[in-house]
KEKE-3310 file (N, C-alpha, C; in steps of 0.2 Angstrom, whole numbers, plus 5000, padded with zeros to 4 digits):
npx = (4355:4361:4374:4387:4400:4411:4424:4437:4449:4460:4470:4473:4473:4484:4488:4483:4487:4495:4498:4488:4475:4460:4449:4439:4425:4422:4417:4404:4398:4386:4383:4385:4401:4411:4428:4440:4457:4473:4488:4499:4495:4496:4489:4484:4489:4491:4492:4487:4474:4469:4470:4462:4450:4443:4437:4424:4408:4401:4399:4414:4421:4437:4447:4462:4472:4485:4499:4493:4490:4482:4472:4467:4464:4458:4445:4436:4439:4437:4424:4418:4421:4414:4401:4399:4401:4389:4379:4380:4389:4405:4420:4438:4451:4462:4468:4476:4484:4477)
npy = (5301:5309:5304:5313:5313:5300:5299:5310:5318:5330:5336:5339:5325:5315:5320:5333:5349:5345:5354:5362:5366:5359:5367:5377:5375:5373:5384:5383:5372:5366:5358:5347:5339:5324:5321:5310:5307:5300:5302:5301:5304:5308:5317:5327:5336:5335:5348:5356:5352:5354:5369:5373:5367:5374:5384:5380:5383:5376:5362:5353:5338:5331:5318:5309:5296:5288:5287:5282:5281:5288:5278:5269:5256:5250:5246:5241:5249:5262:5261:5260:5272:5280:5276:5279:5293:5296:5293:5302:5299:5302:5304:5299:5311:5306:5291:5275:5264:5249)
npz = (5430:5416:5405:5397:5392:5391:5389:5386:5377:5383:5376:5359:5347:5338:5322:5323:5331:5345:5355:5357:5367:5372:5377:5376:5377:5390:5399:5396:5402:5412:5422:5436:5437:5435:5434:5429:5429:5424:5433:5424:5412:5395:5388:5396:5409:5427:5433:5423:5421:5434:5434:5422:5423:5432:5425:5424:5428:5438:5450:5451:5452:5454:5451:5453:5446:5452:5443:5432:5414:5400:5397:5409:5413:5424:5428:5438:5449:5445:5442:5455:5460:5451:5454:5467:5466:5458:5467:5477:5487:5495:5486:5484:5481:5475:5469:5471:5460:5457)
capx = (4359:4364:4381:4388:4406:4414:4431:4438:4456:4461:4474:4471:4476:4486:4491:4482:4492:4495:4499:4482:4471:4453:4445:4434:4418:4422:4413:4397:4397:4382:4380:4390:4405:4416:4433:4445:4462:4479:4494:4504:4491:4500:4484:4482:4493:4487:4492:4483:4467:4467:4469:4457:4443:4441:4432:4417:4404:4396:4403:4418:4425:4442:4450:4468:4474:4492:4503:4489:4490:4475:4468:4470:4463:4456:4438:4433:4441:4434:4417:4416:4422:4408:4395:4400:4399:4383:4374:4382:4394:4412:4425:4444:4454:4468:4467:4482:4483:4476)
capy = (5306:5308:5305:5317:5311:5295:5300:5317:5320:5337:5339:5337:5319:5313:5326:5340:5352:5343:5359:5366:5363:5358:5370:5382:5373:5373:5389:5381:5366:5369:5352:5344:5335:5320:5321:5306:5307:5297:5307:5301:5305:5313:5322:5333:5336:5337:5356:5359:5350:5358:5376:5374:5365:5380:5388:5377:5386:5371:5358:5348:5333:5329:5312:5307:5289:5289:5283:5279:5285:5290:5272:5266:5249:5249:5247:5240:5254:5267:5260:5261:5280:5283:5274:5283:5300:5297:5292:5307:5298:5306:5301:5302:5315:5302:5284:5272:5259:5242)
capz = (5428:5409:5404:5390:5389:5395:5388:5382:5377:5384:5371:5352:5346:5331:5318:5325:5335:5352:5360:5357:5372:5370:5383:5374:5379:5398:5403:5394:5406:5418:5427:5440:5433:5438:5429:5432:5425:5427:5433:5419:5406:5391:5385:5400:5415:5433:5434:5418:5422:5440:5432:5417:5425:5436:5421:5424:5434:5441:5454:5448:5456:5450:5454:5449:5447:5453:5439:5426:5408:5397:5397:5415:5413:5431:5427:5444:5454:5442:5443:5462:5460:5447:5457:5473:5464:5456:5472:5482:5492:5494:5482:5485:5476:5472:5469:5469:5455:5461)
cpx = (4362:4372:4383:4395:4409:4422:4432:4445:4457:4465:4472:4476:4478:4489:4489:4486:4491:4496:4493:4477:4464:4449:4440:4427:4417:4417:4405:4394:4392:4379:4386:4394:4410:4421:4438:4451:4469:4484:4499:4500:4494:4495:4481:4485:4489:4487:4487:4476:4465:4466:4463:4450:4440:4437:4425:4414:4399:4401:4407:4422:4431:4446:4456:4470:4481:4495:4500:4490:4483:4470:4470:4469:4461:4449:4434:4433:4437:4426:4414:4416:4415:4402:4394:4398:4392:4377:4376:4387:4401:4416:4432:4447:4460:4467:4474:4480:4482:4481)
cpy = (5304:5309:5308:5314:5305:5296:5306:5318:5328:5340:5336:5330:5318:5319:5333:5343:5350:5348:5363:5363:5364:5360:5375:5381:5373:5377:5387:5375:5369:5364:5350:5339:5331:5319:5316:5306:5303:5303:5307:5301:5310:5318:5328:5332:5337:5344:5359:5358:5354:5366:5377:5372:5370:5385:5385:5380:5382:5366:5353:5344:5330:5323:5310:5300:5289:5284:5280:5284:5286:5284:5268:5258:5246:5250:5247:5246:5260:5267:5261:5269:5283:5282:5278:5290:5301:5296:5297:5305:5301:5301:5303:5306:5311:5295:5280:5267:5253:5237)
cpz = (5421:5409:5397:5387:5393:5394:5384:5382:5378:5379:5364:5351:5339:5328:5320:5330:5342:5357:5361:5362:5370:5376:5382:5377:5386:5401:5401:5398:5412:5422:5431:5436:5437:5432:5433:5427:5428:5427:5428:5412:5401:5388:5390:5407:5421:5434:5429:5419:5429:5438:5428:5419:5430:5432:5421:5430:5436:5446:5450:5453:5452:5454:5450:5451:5447:5448:5433:5420:5406:5398:5403:5415:5420:5432:5434:5449:5451:5443:5450:5462:5457:5451:5464:5471:5462:5461:5478:5487:5490:5490:5484:5480:5472:5474:5467:5464:5459:5458)
residu = (UNK:UNK:UNK:UNK:UNK:UNK:UNK:UNK:UNK:UNK:UNK:UNK:UNK:UNK:UNK:UNK:UNK:UNK:UNK:UNK:UNK:UNK:UNK:UNK:UNK:UNK:UNK:UNK:UNK:UNK:UNK:UNK:UNK:UNK:UNK:UNK:UNK:UNK:UNK:UNK:UNK:UNK:UNK:UNK:UNK:UNK:UNK:UNK:UNK:UNK:UNK:UNK:UNK:UNK:UNK:UNK:UNK:UNK:UNK:UNK:UNK:UNK:UNK:UNK:UNK:UNK:UNK:UNK:UNK:UNK:UNK:UNK:UNK:UNK:UNK:UNK:UNK:UNK:UNK:UNK:UNK:UNK:UNK:UNK:UNK:UNK:UNK:UNK:UNK:UNK:UNK:UNK:UNK:UNK:UNK:UNK:UNK:UNK)
# end
């Protein structure tokens, strides 16, 4: 399964307008997608992601890591979720920080 993005800030970063959401491309996504985000990620809130990922006309699995920011630092836990998702095993909708 090809990987297109390993990280994508939902909001513009740096001097660019942080209030501008980066969602215009979402309707063009045509493949199953796994999105993992921290519940404390400043670049996209849980309600924003839940709302806007609905624009994707393909299966989307959304996993939130409780208390994590944009860079979670929990590679082992995330690797298990990614491995499970890519092999068709169920993944939890929410992960605790290890």
